[in-house]
C-alpha positions in Angstrom: 22.7 16.8 -18.7 21.6 13.2 -18.2 22.3 12.4 -21.9 26.0 13.0 -21.5 26.4 9.5 -20.1 24.3 7.8 -22.8 26.5 5.5 -24.9 26.5 6.0 -28.7 23.7 4.2 -30.6 26.0 1.6 -32.1 27.3 0.7 -28.6 23.7 0.3 -27.4 23.1 -2.1 -30.3 26.3 -4.0 -29.5 25.2 -4.4 -25.9 21.7 -5.5 -26.9 23.0 -8.1 -29.4 25.6 -9.4 -26.8 22.7 -9.8 -24.3 20.6 -11.7 -26.8 23.6 -14.0 -27.6 24.2 -14.6 -23.9 20.6 -15.2 -23.1 20.1 -17.7 -26.0 17.8 -15.5 -28.0 20.4 -15.8 -30.7 21.8 -19.3 -30.2 25.3 -20.1 -31.4 25.4 -20.9 -35.1 22.1 -19.2 -35.8 21.4 -16.4 -38.4 21.0 -12.9 -37.0 18.3 -10.7 -38.5 19.3 -8.8 -41.5 20.9 -5.4 -41.2 17.6 -3.8 -42.4 15.6 -5.7 -39.8 18.1 -4.8 -37.0 18.0 -1.2 -38.1 14.2 -1.1 -38.0 14.1 -2.9 -34.7 16.6 -0.6 -33.0 15.4 2.6 -34.8 18.9 3.3 -36.2 20.4 3.7 -39.6 22.1 1.0 -41.6 25.6 2.5 -41.1 25.0 2.3 -37.3 24.1 -1.4 -37.6 27.2 -2.0 -39.8 29.4 -0.4 -37.2 27.9 -2.4 -34.4 28.2 -5.7 -36.4 31.8 -4.8 -37.2 32.6 -4.4 -33.6 30.9 -7.7 -32.7 32.8 -9.4 -35.4 36.1 -7.9 -34.3 35.5 -9.0 -30.8 34.6 -12.6 -31.8 30.9 -12.4 -31.0 29.7 -13.1 -34.5 31.1 -14.7 -37.7 30.3 -14.2 -41.4 30.2 -17.2 -43.7 32.1 -16.4 -46.9 29.8 -15.8 -49.8 26.8 -14.9 -47.6 25.9 -11.6 -46.1 24.1 -13.0 -43.0 25.9 -12.8 -39.7 26.1 -15.8 -37.5 26.7 -16.0 -33.8 30.0 -17.5 -33.0 30.2 -21.0 -31.8 32.7 -19.8 -29.2 30.3 -17.5 -27.4 29.6 -19.9 -24.5 32.8 -18.7 -22.9 31.8 -14.9 -23.0 30.3 -14.4 -19.5 
């Protein structure tokens, strides 16, 4: 089946957000859309978005400001090519 090679939904979201960071759609230091907005945009559940954001955070693509729930693109992303 062709679907066997399709990455999991969270991985597709990770890839799309990385592309937006690299392309400047989400500039360094900017707020990302809310988990709810991202879920609606990508047509996935909130847990899928949470997993994707967790991977992006772990890999240094996004940061979270303490006391705020919004995700911020990392200031260090210019070196991720």
